[in-house]
Every structure is written in C-alpha cells, then in structure tokens.
N, CA and C atoms as an extended XYZ file, in Angstrom:
192
Properties=species:S:1:pos:R:3:atomname:S:1:resname:S:1:resid:I:1 pbc="F F F"
N       183.455       87.169      -55.748 N   MET     1
C       184.504       87.080      -56.717 CA  MET     1
C       186.035       87.613      -56.396 C   MET     1
N       186.604       86.767      -56.764 N   ASN     2
C       188.172       87.286      -56.514 CA  ASN     2
C       188.427       88.610      -57.103 C   ASN     2
N       188.545       89.648      -56.152 N   LYS     3
C       189.203       91.340      -56.889 CA  LYS     3
C       190.347       91.066      -57.612 C   LYS     3
N       191.501       89.782      -57.422 N   LYS     4
C       191.828       89.801      -58.575 CA  LYS     4
C       191.084       89.599      -60.075 C   LYS     4
N       190.672       88.455      -59.999 N   PHE     5
C       189.580       87.984      -60.985 CA  PHE     5
C       188.865       88.972      -61.881 C   PHE     5
N       188.151       89.789      -60.894 N   ALA     6
C       187.091       90.813      -60.797 CA  ALA     6
C       188.267       92.505      -62.039 C   ALA     6
N       189.340       92.327      -61.689 N   PHE     7
C       190.035       93.600      -62.048 CA  PHE     7
C       190.476       93.042      -63.375 C   PHE     7
N       190.856       91.920      -63.669 N   VAL     8
C       191.180       91.117      -64.939 CA  VAL     8
C       190.815       91.301      -65.926 C   VAL     8
N       189.065       90.800      -65.704 N   LEU     9
C       188.216       91.259      -66.377 CA  LEU     9
C       187.756       92.241      -66.344 C   LEU     9
N       187.952       93.268      -65.612 N   GLU    10
C       187.441       94.432      -66.321 CA  GLU    10
C       188.522       94.939      -67.323 C   GLU    10
N       190.133       94.820      -66.989 N   ILE    11
C       190.720       95.378      -67.834 CA  ILE    11
C       190.765       94.322      -69.469 C   ILE    11
N       190.236       93.398      -69.388 N   VAL    12
C       189.970       92.570      -70.598 CA  VAL    12
C       189.076       93.480      -71.499 C   VAL    12
N       187.646       93.638      -70.649 N   TRP    13
C       186.582       94.406      -71.573 CA  TRP    13
C       187.190       95.480      -71.829 C   TRP    13
N       188.345       96.223      -71.614 N   LEU    14
C       188.936       97.432      -71.924 CA  LEU    14
C       190.002       96.912      -73.094 C   LEU    14
N       190.163       96.241      -72.839 N   VAL    15
C       191.396       95.685      -74.223 CA  VAL    15
C       190.161       95.436      -75.267 C   VAL    15
N       189.230       94.565      -75.104 N   LEU    16
C       188.822       94.284      -76.432 CA  LEU    16
C       187.694       95.655      -76.924 C   LEU    16
N       187.145       96.573      -75.972 N   ALA    17
C       186.701       97.599      -76.433 CA  ALA    17
C       187.757       98.483      -77.665 C   ALA    17
N       188.873       98.612      -76.916 N   ILE    18
C       190.127       99.316      -77.525 CA  ILE    18
C       190.462       98.947      -79.079 C   ILE    18
N       190.677       97.653      -79.133 N   ALA    19
C       190.625       96.600      -80.083 CA  ALA    19
C       189.913       97.144      -81.091 C   ALA    19
N       188.523       97.035      -80.870 N   SER    20
C       187.100       96.861      -81.384 CA  SER    20
C       187.325       97.960      -82.078 C   SER    20
N       187.443       98.868      -81.568 N   ILE    21
C       187.531      100.792      -82.408 CA  ILE    21
C       189.020      100.684      -83.072 C   ILE    21
N       189.813      100.288      -83.071 N   ILE    22
C       191.075      100.182      -84.065 CA  ILE    22
C       190.205       99.601      -84.861 C   ILE    22
N       189.776       98.082      -84.695 N   ALA    23
C       189.571       97.560      -85.698 CA  ALA    23
C       188.494       97.798      -86.659 C   ALA    23
N       187.388       98.857      -86.091 N   ALA    24
C       186.218       99.624      -86.650 CA  ALA    24
C       186.717      100.583      -87.225 C   ALA    24
N       187.570      101.668      -87.051 N   THR    25
C       188.148      102.872      -87.854 CA  THR    25
C       188.886      102.183      -88.715 C   THR    25
N       189.949      101.011      -88.887 N   HIS    26
C       190.435      100.674      -89.793 CA  HIS    26
C       189.557       99.926      -90.747 C   HIS    26
N       188.397       99.340      -90.465 N   LYS    27
C       187.513       99.274      -91.671 CA  LYS    27
C       186.613      100.168      -92.180 C   LYS    27
N       186.821      101.097      -91.630 N   THR    28
C       185.667      102.153      -91.769 CA  THR    28
C       186.749      103.230      -93.292 C   THR    28
N       188.002      103.239      -92.928 N   ILE    29
C       188.988      103.748      -93.710 CA  ILE    29
C       189.093      103.288      -94.872 C   ILE    29
N       189.225      101.679      -94.599 N   ASN    30
C       189.386      100.988      -95.994 CA  ASN    30
C       188.204      100.890      -96.635 C   ASN    30
N       187.281      100.729      -96.585 N   SER    31
C       185.905      100.224      -96.526 CA  SER    31
C       185.060      101.547      -96.523 C   SER    31
N       183.931      101.106      -95.875 N   SER    32
C       182.697      102.218      -95.546 CA  SER    32
C       182.201      101.505      -94.289 C   SER    32
N       181.691      102.975      -93.629 N   PHE    33
C       180.985      102.528      -92.429 CA  PHE    33
C       179.679      101.601      -92.751 C   PHE    33
N       179.126      101.539      -93.832 N   LYS    34
C       178.281      100.125      -94.034 CA  LYS    34
C       178.564       99.066      -93.274 C   LYS    34
N       179.710       98.912      -94.171 N   GLU    35
C       180.783       97.711      -93.463 CA  GLU    35
C       181.121       97.452      -91.835 C   GLU    35
N       181.427       98.461      -91.286 N   SER    36
C       182.353       98.545      -90.245 CA  SER    36
C       181.057       99.238      -88.842 C   SER    36
N       179.854       99.283      -88.769 N   TYR    37
C       179.075       99.225      -88.002 CA  TYR    37
C       179.079       98.382      -86.901 C   TYR    37
N       178.898       97.116      -87.609 N   LEU    38
C       178.603       96.249      -86.541 CA  LEU    38
C       179.990       96.477      -85.529 C   LEU    38
N       181.156       96.897      -85.888 N   MET    39
C       182.214       96.794      -85.242 CA  MET    39
C       181.856       97.506      -84.004 C   MET    39
N       181.742       99.097      -84.807 N   PHE    40
C       181.101      100.119      -83.642 CA  PHE    40
C       180.331       99.432      -82.542 C   PHE    40
N       179.219       98.762      -82.703 N   ILE    41
C       178.379       98.134      -81.701 CA  ILE    41
C       179.320       97.230      -80.916 C   ILE    41
N       180.043       96.584      -81.222 N   ILE    42
C       180.094       95.555      -80.447 CA  ILE    42
C       181.906       96.422      -79.604 C   ILE    42
N       182.213       97.417      -79.717 N   ALA    43
C       182.728       98.678      -78.791 CA  ALA    43
C       182.059       99.218      -78.281 C   ALA    43
N       180.819       99.600      -78.448 N   ILE    44
C       180.145       99.914      -77.497 CA  ILE    44
C       179.948       99.157      -76.184 C   ILE    44
N       179.263       97.837      -76.813 N   ILE    45
C       178.814       96.832      -75.846 CA  ILE    45
C       179.989       96.519      -74.742 C   ILE    45
N       181.320       96.465      -75.620 N   CYS    46
C       182.327       96.172      -74.434 CA  CYS    46
C       182.676       97.115      -73.795 C   CYS    46
N       182.561       98.526      -73.995 N   LEU    47
C       182.899       99.795      -73.101 CA  LEU    47
C       181.962       99.545      -72.359 C   LEU    47
N       180.586       99.864      -72.672 N   LEU    48
C       179.529       99.191      -71.646 CA  LEU    48
C       179.863       98.336      -70.251 C   LEU    48
N       179.960       97.491      -70.874 N   MET    49
C       180.483       96.153      -70.026 CA  MET    49
C       181.735       95.977      -68.770 C   MET    49
N       182.933       97.495      -69.410 N   TYR    50
C       183.863       97.394      -69.045 CA  TYR    50
C       183.074       98.475      -67.713 C   TYR    50
N       182.157       99.511      -68.078 N   ALA    51
C       181.834      100.390      -67.100 CA  ALA    51
C       180.743       99.796      -65.826 C   ALA    51
N       180.126       98.376      -66.194 N   ILE    52
C       179.317       97.899      -65.626 CA  ILE    52
C       180.736       96.925      -64.289 C   ILE    52
N       181.266       96.345      -65.208 N   ARG    53
C       182.262       95.645      -64.244 CA  ARG    53
C       183.129       96.273      -63.485 C   ARG    53
N       183.308       97.771      -63.701 N   ARG    54
C       184.062       98.694      -62.916 CA  ARG    54
C       183.299       99.166      -61.723 C   ARG    54
N       182.059       99.464      -61.868 N   GLY    55
C       181.074       99.726      -60.801 CA  GLY    55
C       181.243       98.943      -59.774 C   GLY    55
N       180.645       97.892      -60.709 N   VAL    56
C       180.231       96.619      -59.852 CA  VAL    56
C       181.508       95.933      -58.621 C   VAL    56
N       182.498       96.246      -59.416 N   ARG    57
C       184.164       96.165      -58.246 CA  ARG    57
C       184.623       97.338      -57.262 C   ARG    57
N       184.091       98.698      -57.853 N   LYS    58
C       184.537      100.029      -57.090 CA  LYS    58
C       182.889       99.702      -55.280 C   LYS    58
N       181.823       99.450      -56.183 N   TYR    59
C       180.707       99.287      -55.090 CA  TYR    59
C       181.220       98.221      -53.888 C   TYR    59
N       181.478       97.003      -54.656 N   SER    60
C       181.757       95.883      -53.769 CA  SER    60
C       183.127       96.627      -52.786 C   SER    60
N       184.375       96.920      -53.241 N   GLU    61
C       185.229       97.150      -52.640 CA  GLU    61
C       184.596       98.448      -51.350 C   GLU    61
N       183.619       99.158      -51.885 N   LYS    62
C       183.200      100.194      -50.788 CA  LYS    62
C       182.534       99.679      -49.598 C   LYS    62
N       181.923       98.235      -49.826 N   ASN    63
C       180.723       97.758      -48.781 CA  ASN    63
C       181.612       97.084      -48.193 C   ASN    63
N       182.974       96.857      -48.385 N   GLN    64
C       183.801       95.742      -47.494 CA  GLN    64
C       184.796       96.370      -46.996 C   GLN    64
C-alpha cells in the first residue's frame, strides 16, 4: 500500500473517532446515555482502527 494513502487512511480514522466522540457527547448531554451509547461504540471502533492502521504503518516503515 502506498505510504501516503496509508497515512491519509490513518488520519481519516482519527477524524471519524473525534467526530463520533463529539457527536456522542452532544447527544448524551441533550438526551441520555441510553440513546447515544451506539455512537460511543462507533468511536471506540474508530479508535481501534486508527491504532491498528498506525501499528501496521509503523511496522511497515520499520521493515523497509
């Protein structure tokens, strides 16, 4: 995979995670946690994907 594409994909996951956390917090403040827990789960998944992508990219850079 192209290095720039991998880096852009990593940034996209990070931006999605931050946006999900903001949206979930806003929904929790205006409604309840019962209505926004799915957004928090999405944020956690995005953060995991970011961490995995970052790890793969660092490993790839180290071995080249």
